[in-house]
N, C-alpha and C positions, 0 to 999 in steps of 0.2 A: 464373285471373286473379290476379296478385299483389296483395296488399292494399296500400292506401295507406300504411300504417305501414311495410311492408317496403320500398316504393319510396322513401319518405322516408329511411329508414335507409341504404339503398344509396346514394342520392345524397349523403347527408351524409358517407359514408365516403370520398368522392372526395379524392384527394391528388395533388399535382403538384410535381415538382422545380423547375418554372419557373412564372413568372406567365403564365397562358394569356391569349390575346387572342381575343375573340369579337365578332362583328358580328351584330346582330339586325335584319334588314330587316323592317319592319312591327312593330317592337317597341314602338310607342307605345300599343298597345291589343290587346285580344283575346289569342289564344293566344301570339302573339309576346311580349307583355308578360308573360304568366304564365311562359313559358319563361325569359325574361331574369331574372325575379325568382328563379326556382328556381335558375338558374345562379349568381346572385350569392350566394344563401344557401349553396349547396354549396361554393363557393370561399371562403366567409367573407370576401368582399370582396377577396381577393388575386387580382385579375384586372383586365385592361384590357377594359372592356365599352363597345362603341359601339352606340348605338341609332339606327337610320335610319328616318325617316318624315317626314311633313309638319308635325306638330304639336310645336313646340319646348316649349311649356308642358307638354304631357302628358309628354314625355320627361323634363323637369326634375323633375316631380312624382314620376315613377317612380324616377329616379336618387336622389332625396332619401331614398327608403326603403331603398336598398341598404346593406349592412353597410359599416362603415368599417374600413380596414386601412391600415397605412403604405404598402403598395404599390398601393392602390386607384387606378384611373384610369378615370373614367367620362365619356363624351363623347357628344354628339349630332351627327348628320349629317343635314342637312335635304335632302329630296328628294321630288319628285312622281315616283314610280317607274312611272307609266303611260307615260312617254316614255323610249325607249332612250337618247337623247342625255343625259338627266338621270342615267341609271344610270352612264354613262361618267364624267360629272362627279363624281358621288358616290363612285364607286370611286377616282378620283384623290385625292379628299379623304381617303378612308380610308387610302390608301397614305401620304399625307403625315402623317396623325396617328399612324401606327404606325412612322414612320421614326425611327431613333436620332439622337442629336445629331451623330454623325459622318457622317450622311447615308446610312447603310446601312439598307435596309429590313429590318425584323424580320419575324417570321412571323405568319400568321393561322391560328389553330388551329380555330376554329369559325365557320361561316357558316350562320346560321339564317334561313330565308326563309318568311315567313308572310303577306306582303302579299296582300290580297284584298278582295273586296266582294261583298255579297249584294244583288242588284238584280233587278228584274223587267223591265228594259228589253230591247228587241231589240238587234240589232247596233248598237253604239255606238262608231264608230271614233275613235281619237285623231288628232291632227294628222299622225301618222306612218302612219295607215291601218290600225292594228291595233285590233281590238275591245278596249275598255277592260278587260272582265272577263278575257279571255285574256291581255292584256298583264300584268295583275297576277298571275294564277294560273300563268302559264307563262313567257312571253317575258322579262319583266324579271328573273325569278328566275335563269334560266340565263345571262342577260347578265351579272348580277353574278358568277356562277360564272366565266364566261369572263374577265372583267376582273381577278378576284382569284386566279385559278389559280396564278400564279407564287408568291404568298405562301403558299398552301396546299401547293404542291409543296415549297417550301423547308422548311416545317414538317415534312413527311413525311421529307425527306432528312436533317433534323437530328435525327430520332428523336422528334419531338414529335407530339402529336395533330393530325390534319388531317381534319376532318369537315364535310360539307355536309348540311344537313337541310332538306328542303322539306316543309312542313306542309300537307297537303291530303287526299287520299283514295286510297291505293294499292289495286291488285288489283280492277279492275272485272270481270275475267273475259271481256272481249270483245276481239276483234282490233282492231288499230289501223286506223282508216279513213283512207285517204290520198286519197280522192276529192275532198275540198275542205278541204285543210289551211288552218287559219285561219278557216274558216267564213264567208268573205265572200259566198258565194252561197246557203248552206243553213243559216243560223244559226237556232238555237232555244235556249232556256235549257237544255233537257235535253241537246242536242248539245254545247253549250258546256261544261257540267259534265263530260260524258263525255270530251270531247276533252282538256280540261285534265288530267284524271286520267291518261288514256292517255299523253299527251305526257310528263308527269312520270315515269311508270313507265319509259317507253322511254329517257328521258334518263338516268335512274339506271343502267340497264343499259349504255347507250352510254359514259357518262363513267367508270363504274367499270372498264370494259374498257380504256379509254384511259389511265387513271390509277390503276393497281392499288394504289398506296401511300396513296390517299385513301379515306375512307369516304363513300359517297353514300347518303343515306337518304331515303325517301319515307314519311312517317308520317301516320296519321290521328288527329286530336285527339279524335274522338268528338263527342257532343252537349254543347256547352259554353254556359253562361250568360254570354254576352258582349254588350256594347252593340251590336256590329256585327251580331249575329244578327237584329236587328229594325230597326236604324237606317234602312236604305234600302228597307224594304218599303212597299208602298202603305198608306195610312192605315187601310184597312178590314181589313188582315191583322194589324196591330200588336196590337190587343186580344186576338187569338187566340194569336199567336206568343209574346208576352211572358210570359204566365203559364206556357206550356208550357216555355219556356227556363228560367224561374225554378225551376219544380218538378222538371223532369226533367234539366236540364243540370248537368254538373260545374261547380264553381267555377273561376275562373281559376287560383287557387292550386293546386288539386288537379290540374287539367289540366296545368299547367306542370310539376309534379313527374313525372307520367307521361311527358310529352314529353321531359323532360331525360334520361330513361334512354337515349335514343338518342345523347346526347352523352357519357354516362359509362360505359355498359355496355361492358366489354372485348370482348364477343362481336361488337361492331359496329365494330371498330377500322379495318378496311380492307375494301373491296369494295362491293357493292351490296346494299341491304337495304330490305325493305318491311315496315313495322310497323303493328300495329293500335293502337287507343286505349289499350291496356294496355302498350304497349312490347314486344309479342311479335310474332314473325314472322307475316306473312300466309301462308295456305296457297298453295303453289306452283300449285295448280290454278286459282287466281284470277288468275294473272298471264299476260299475253300480251305477252312482250317478246322472243320468239325469231325473229320475222319480220325478218330482217336487211335485206331489200330495202325493206320498209315503213319500217323505222327509218332507212335511208339517205335515203329521200325526205323524212322528217320533218326530219332534220338539215339537208338541203339547203334545205328550205323555211325553217326557223328562221334559218339563216345569212343568207339573203337578206332576211328580214324585219327583223332587228336591225341590219343594216348601214345606215349613213347617211353 
């Protein structure tokens, strides 16, 4: 495991010939916040950073801590990402915000997806019929990817960085179960967690094969001391979970530094990657992404679910 000091030094050594643009969906709290802050530090503020989430005040507080640079540009995009129609609207706003004065769309270099929720509820459909937990952990993430792919492709074509990073939990080691995609009939918390992981793993494999010039990363944050870790738990679990998170979890700052290696490490410039909490590759034996027929069914299911 690389030491925190070596990770910080490696991130701090990042340089770029151009001002990079990065969108952090779910960046108003938790691991997304930590990664956005690490990115701002590494670029020393010479970046265009957009934070997408529901809480404007939280985003503004985070942005206020970012380094100041003559080329700094920090913006907030408000969105309830549980709904796919909202994702489309937010993506259009992102495109508008990164459009040059002459009307030409510039590039998007980094798309970081960390939206999520820890709840003990059963199947909880949104108005679009998708379970809220799966909407956050899978569907909305790749809907953002779909909507913003042209800007990522342009970055790659222009010789710039083009990376997509989904923060969840890669490498479950079990085959993709296509018997009830979306879990509308067989939902359980354990199955929802497993399916979200498996879906992200397979979409990294699928999209990296379709778009070889872009980096697609599924990375595990590890056990992190975040407000979201206990916020939505039942009252009787909070007194137990909170001390464990405080004592055993990484801080947001440390977690963000490790996660940011996925954005800066040249070894992950293009292709599909599955990384652990230390920013190192997950063992191939833990991956099940080679069943092309199962993956085809998942892609077909996803395409129908996110269309409206």
